[in-house]
C-alpha positions in Angstrom: 148.0 111.8 102.6 144.6 110.5 103.8 142.2 109.0 101.3 138.6 109.9 101.5 136.3 106.9 101.3 132.8 107.8 100.3 129.5 105.9 100.2 128.1 105.5 96.6 124.9 107.4 96.2 123.8 104.6 93.8 124.1 102.1 96.5 122.1 104.3 98.9 119.4 104.8 96.4 119.3 101.2 95.5 118.4 100.1 99.1 115.8 102.9 99.4 114.1 101.9 96.2 114.2 98.4 97.4 112.6 99.3 100.8 109.8 101.1 99.1 109.1 98.5 96.6 108.7 95.8 99.2 105.8 97.2 101.2 104.2 98.6 98.0 104.3 94.8 96.8 102.7 93.2 99.7 100.2 95.6 101.5 98.0 96.1 98.3 97.6 92.2 98.1 96.4 92.0 101.7 94.0 95.1 101.0 92.8 93.5 97.9 92.0 90.1 99.5 89.9 91.9 102.1 88.2 93.8 99.4 89.3 97.2 100.9 90.9 98.6 97.7 89.4 98.2 94.1 91.1 96.2 91.4 92.3 99.2 89.6 93.9 100.9 92.9 95.6 97.3 93.5 97.0 97.2 89.9 98.2 100.9 90.2 99.9 100.2 93.3 101.7 96.8 92.0 102.8 98.9 89.0 104.4 101.5 91.3 106.1 98.6 93.1 107.4 97.0 89.9 108.9 100.5 88.7 110.5 100.9 92.3 111.9 97.3 92.1 113.3 98.1 88.7 114.8 101.3 89.9 116.4 99.4 92.7 118.1 96.7 90.5 119.3 99.4 88.2 120.8 101.5 90.8 122.5 98.4 92.4 124.1 97.4 89.0 125.3 101.0 88.6 126.7 100.8 92.0 128.4 97.6 91.6 130.4 99.1 88.7 131.3 102.4 90.4 132.2 100.5 93.6 134.5 98.2 91.8 136.1 101.2 90.1 136.5 103.6 93.0 136.5 101.5 95.9 133.9 103.3 97.7 131.8 102.0 100.5 128.1 100.7 99.8 128.4 97.0 98.8 126.1 95.9 101.5 123.6 98.6 100.5 123.8 97.9 96.9 123.3 94.0 97.5 120.3 94.8 99.7 118.6 97.0 97.0 119.3 94.2 94.4 117.9 91.4 96.6 114.8 93.4 97.6 114.1 94.5 94.0 114.4 91.0 92.7 112.1 89.5 95.4 109.5 92.1 94.4 109.8 91.1 90.7 109.5 87.3 91.3 105.8 87.3 91.6 105.2 89.3 88.4 107.6 87.0 86.5 105.7 84.0 87.8 102.4 85.5 86.5 103.9 86.5 83.2 104.7 82.8 82.7 101.3 81.7 83.6 100.0 83.9 81.2 102.2 82.6 78.5 101.8 78.9 79.7 97.9 78.8 79.7 95.2 79.9 77.1 93.7 83.4 77.3 90.5 82.7 78.7 88.6 84.2 81.6 86.8 81.0 82.8 86.4 77.3 82.2 83.4 74.8 82.0 83.1 71.0 81.7 80.0 71.8 79.4 80.7 74.4 76.9 77.2 74.2 75.3 75.0 74.6 78.5 77.0 76.3 81.1 76.2 75.7 84.8 74.3 78.8 85.8 76.3 81.8 87.0 74.6 84.4 89.3 77.4 87.1 89.9 80.2 86.4 87.2 79.6 87.5 83.5 79.5 84.9 80.8 83.4 84.0 80.8 85.5 83.9 77.6 86.0 80.2 77.0 88.6 80.5 74.1 88.1 80.0 70.4 90.6 77.0 70.3 88.6 74.4 72.2 91.3 71.6 71.6 94.1 73.8 73.1 91.9 74.8 76.2 90.9 71.2 77.0 94.4 69.8 76.4 95.6 72.5 79.0 93.3 70.8 81.6 92.7 67.3 80.5 91.1 66.2 83.9 88.4 69.0 83.8 85.7 66.9 82.6 82.0 66.0 83.4 81.6 63.4 85.9 79.0 60.6 86.0 78.5 58.5 89.2 76.4 55.6 89.9 75.2 57.2 93.3 72.1 59.1 93.7 71.9 62.9 93.3 71.3 63.6 97.0 74.4 62.1 98.2 76.6 63.5 95.4 75.1 67.2 96.4 76.0 66.4 100.0 79.4 65.6 99.1 79.9 68.5 96.7 78.7 70.9 99.3 80.8 69.6 101.9 84.0 69.9 99.6 82.9 73.6 98.7 82.9 74.3 102.3 86.3 72.6 102.9 87.7 74.6 100.3 86.9 77.8 102.0 84.6 79.2 99.2 81.7 81.8 100.1 78.5 79.9 99.3 75.9 82.1 97.6 73.4 79.7 96.6 72.8 76.2 97.4 69.6 74.2 95.8 69.4 70.4 96.5 68.3 68.2 93.7 64.8 66.9 93.5 65.4 63.6 92.2 65.2 63.6 88.2 62.8 66.4 88.1 65.1 69.4 89.0 69.0 69.4 89.2 71.0 70.5 92.1 72.8 73.8 92.0 75.7 75.2 94.1 77.1 78.6 93.7 80.1 80.0 95.6 83.0 82.8 95.4 86.5 81.5 95.5 89.3 84.0 96.2 92.6 83.8 94.6 96.0 84.4 96.3 96.3 88.0 95.1 92.8 88.8 95.8 90.9 88.4 92.5 87.6 86.5 92.9 85.9 83.8 90.8 82.6 82.3 90.6 82.1 78.6 90.8 79.1 76.9 89.7 78.2 73.3 90.3 75.4 71.4 88.4 74.0 68.0 89.7 71.6 66.1 87.3 70.2 62.9 88.1 68.7 60.6 85.5 68.2 57.0 84.8 71.8 56.1 84.2 73.1 57.9 87.4 74.1 61.3 88.5 76.0 63.7 86.3 78.4 66.5 87.6 79.1 69.5 85.4 81.2 72.6 86.9 82.1 76.1 85.7 84.3 78.7 87.2 84.7 82.3 85.8 86.4 85.3 86.9 84.4 88.1 88.3 86.7 90.4 86.1 86.9 89.2 82.4 90.8 89.2 82.2 93.4 86.4 81.6 92.7 83.8 84.5 96.2 82.4 84.4 94.9 78.9 84.3 93.3 79.4 87.8 89.7 78.1 86.9 90.8 75.3 85.0 93.1 74.0 87.8 90.6 74.7 90.4 87.9 72.6 88.5 90.6 69.7 88.3 91.4 69.8 91.7 87.8 69.9 92.9 86.5 67.1 90.8 89.5 65.0 91.7 88.7 65.4 95.5 85.0 64.7 94.6 86.1 61.5 92.9 88.0 60.4 96.1 84.9 61.4 98.0 82.5 59.2 96.0 84.9 56.3 96.1 85.2 56.5 99.9 81.3 56.7 100.1 81.0 53.5 97.9 83.4 51.5 99.9 81.8 52.5 103.3 78.3 52.0 102.1 77.4 48.2 102.6 76.1 46.5 99.3 72.4 45.7 99.0 71.5 42.4 100.6 70.9 39.8 98.3 67.4 38.7 97.1 66.1 36.1 99.4 66.1 32.5 97.6 62.6 31.4 96.6 61.1 28.7 98.4 61.2 25.2 97.0 58.4 24.3 95.0 56.1 21.6 96.6 56.5 18.1 95.4 54.2 17.2 92.7 51.8 14.2 93.4 52.8 11.1 91.8 51.0 10.4 88.7 48.0 7.9 88.8 49.0 4.5 87.9 52.4 4.7 89.7 
């Protein structure tokens, strides 16, 4: 008697859902980064991709059970669907972890009282629990350097260019009378954009640098703005250190000439 071995329909659908979920998860990211689709369309496409990935995993699990009981074919298809679905769910799982890990803010500033000027982004939500927000980014603090503002501005602008940000405004400092200002747009991996604002102020004690980074969309920034400020200021610290090492120290003041000998006192 010939036994008919069939291919599990659940295994077939598991791979189909997985093959649909993968491009739905990747292509919208590329389009969103290039500003070819709106954020709402991007989120809708990603929601469909997540649904398809969950369906692939569900069908794969059902297929595994039925294949074990019936002995039908389809192990490779069910496994492919499971792996494709899990692969598509890894980024959302990571973003969910970042959402829990970092405070619910849409931006960060080293100066919460007087924010560096933003020209594109709305005023960010900085969070009501200031201590918790600052504890999440302990190295995102105002910087003060014993270097003139013009050189600090040049270093900061070079660092902005190196980071690949789109400079929107660049105003050099005018000594102690007017601060320097740099505004640029930074794009995250998934295509969301943030505005970065850098303020450079010179006074009698040196040069102070403050920085703000805020999302163009007032949603949870997943810690991106605080981490961006920490990384930028750390790189600026290194650049200033190299500048001070490479710049020769000021020459010593010339020694005063020896005072002429006094004439001997009368009577000696």
